[in-house]
C-alpha positions in Angstrom: -9.3 161.2 15.4 -7.0 161.3 12.4 -4.2 163.8 13.0 -1.6 162.0 10.9 0.9 163.3 8.4 -1.5 162.5 5.6 -4.4 164.4 7.2 -2.3 167.6 7.7 -0.6 167.5 4.3 -4.0 167.1 2.6 -5.3 170.2 4.5 -2.4 172.2 3.0 -2.8 170.7 -0.5 -6.5 171.6 -0.6 -6.0 175.0 1.2 -8.3 173.8 4.0 -6.4 175.9 6.5 -8.8 178.2 8.2 -6.4 178.8 11.1 -3.8 180.3 8.6 -3.8 184.1 9.0 -1.8 184.7 5.8 0.5 187.0 7.8 2.5 187.1 11.0 0.3 187.2 14.1 0.4 190.7 15.6 1.2 189.6 19.2 4.2 187.5 17.9 5.3 190.3 15.6 5.4 192.7 18.5 7.4 190.2 20.5 9.8 189.5 17.7 10.4 193.3 17.3 11.7 193.4 20.9 14.3 190.6 20.3 17.8 191.9 19.9 19.9 188.8 19.8 19.9 187.7 16.1 21.9 184.5 17.1 19.0 183.0 19.0 18.2 179.4 17.9 14.5 179.4 17.4 12.0 176.6 16.8 8.5 177.0 15.4 6.7 173.7 16.0 3.9 172.7 13.7 4.7 175.9 11.9 2.7 175.3 8.7 3.1 178.2 6.3 4.9 180.0 9.2 4.8 183.7 8.5 6.5 184.0 11.8 9.5 182.2 10.4 9.4 184.4 7.3 9.3 187.6 9.5 12.1 186.4 11.7 14.3 185.5 8.7 13.7 188.8 7.0 14.6 190.6 10.3 18.0 188.9 10.2 17.4 185.9 12.4 19.2 183.1 10.5 18.9 180.4 13.1 15.2 179.7 12.7 13.8 176.2 12.3 10.3 175.1 11.4 9.1 171.5 12.1 5.8 170.3 10.6 4.3 167.0 9.5 3.2 168.5 6.2 5.8 168.6 3.5 3.5 170.8 1.4 3.5 173.5 4.1 7.3 173.4 4.3 7.5 173.7 0.5 5.3 176.7 0.7 7.8 178.4 3.0 10.7 177.5 0.7 8.8 178.9 -2.3 8.3 182.2 -0.5 11.9 182.3 0.9 14.2 180.6 -1.6 17.3 181.4 0.5 15.8 180.0 3.7 18.1 177.0 4.6 16.2 173.8 3.5 17.9 172.0 6.4 16.0 174.3 8.8 12.6 173.1 7.3 12.1 169.8 9.1 9.4 167.3 8.1 9.0 165.4 11.3 6.8 164.9 14.3 7.6 167.5 16.9 8.0 164.8 19.6 10.7 163.1 17.5 12.9 166.2 17.0 16.3 165.7 18.7 17.7 169.2 18.8 18.0 172.0 21.3 17.0 175.7 21.1 16.9 179.0 22.9 13.3 179.8 22.1 10.2 177.9 21.0 7.6 180.0 19.4 4.1 178.6 19.8 1.3 179.6 17.4 -1.7 177.2 16.7 0.4 174.0 17.2 -0.5 173.3 20.9 -4.2 173.6 19.9 -3.8 171.2 17.0 -2.3 168.2 18.8 -4.4 165.7 20.6 -5.2 167.2 24.0 -3.9 164.0 25.6 -0.4 165.0 24.4 -0.4 168.4 26.1 1.6 167.2 29.2 4.0 165.5 26.8 4.4 168.8 24.9 5.4 170.6 28.1 8.0 167.9 28.9 9.3 167.8 25.4 9.7 171.6 25.3 11.6 171.5 28.6 13.9 168.8 27.1 14.5 170.8 23.9 15.4 174.1 25.5 18.8 175.4 26.7 19.1 176.6 30.2 16.8 179.6 30.7 15.2 179.0 27.4 11.7 180.1 26.7 8.4 179.1 25.2 6.6 182.1 23.9 3.4 182.4 22.0 -0.4 182.3 21.9 -2.9 179.8 23.3 -6.7 179.8 22.8 -8.6 181.0 25.8 -11.9 179.5 24.8 -13.3 175.9 24.9 -13.5 175.3 21.1 -13.8 171.7 19.8 -13.7 168.3 21.5 -13.5 165.9 18.4 -11.2 167.8 16.0 -8.7 170.7 16.1 -8.4 173.4 17.1 -8.8 172.4 20.7 -9.1 175.2 23.2 -8.7 175.6 26.9 -8.1 178.1 29.6 -5.3 179.6 31.7 -5.8 177.4 34.7 -5.5 174.3 32.6 -2.4 175.4 30.7 -0.5 176.4 33.9 -1.1 172.9 35.2 0.7 171.4 32.2 3.7 173.7 32.4 4.2 174.4 36.1 6.6 171.6 36.8 8.9 172.6 34.0 8.5 176.3 33.5 8.1 179.6 35.4 5.2 181.5 34.0 6.5 185.0 33.3 3.2 186.1 31.7 0.0 184.4 30.6 -2.6 187.1 30.0 -5.3 188.0 27.5 -3.7 189.2 24.3 -4.5 192.9 23.7 -3.5 193.0 20.1 -4.9 189.9 18.5 -6.4 190.0 15.0 -10.1 191.0 15.1 -11.4 187.5 14.7 -9.5 186.3 17.7 -10.0 189.3 20.0 -10.7 188.1 23.6 -9.9 184.5 22.5 -6.2 184.3 22.9 -3.7 184.3 25.8 -0.2 185.6 25.2 2.4 183.8 27.3 6.1 183.7 28.1 7.4 180.6 30.0 11.0 180.3 31.1 12.6 176.9 31.7 13.2 176.0 35.3 16.7 175.1 36.4 15.4 172.2 38.5 12.2 170.3 37.9 9.9 170.3 40.9 8.8 166.9 42.2 5.7 165.7 40.3 3.1 163.9 42.2 
């Protein structure tokens, strides 16, 4: 399974990006509209064209970062938002990012990585967040593919990955997904635990 930098960059170069909505996802837009602290340091991992980053930036959030393996995707963001700080567009593997944040906004990245890395994602997110930091976003609530992304899953599975590191504030069927994803997404809010429970 080739999920390398070259694989993802080629997908953006050829516009083979069926997961790309071309706009901010409605559940995330609704969540962003409820945020009042414009100083929040926010990471969007595997953000791609990241309309969420664009929406946040245009709403006055200037501490937004996007990390992606594809330089083409990051260039697309810069082209749409010339004033977006180039230093906030990070061409790197999520697992190699050495920064801390208040909020990680998840949209289609978790389902794009090798499922064997999901437990590592939970641990990395915990490591990257400040005290009481949150991971917020969407996860597919359907099986989907086994040999190529997007990879799906279910609520029970996801909670197992995160339960040692985060308190699940909400993980429920998204009521305002786009039509093509109705009844296929979970909206979730996870808050970083102060102390990791013992893992057996």
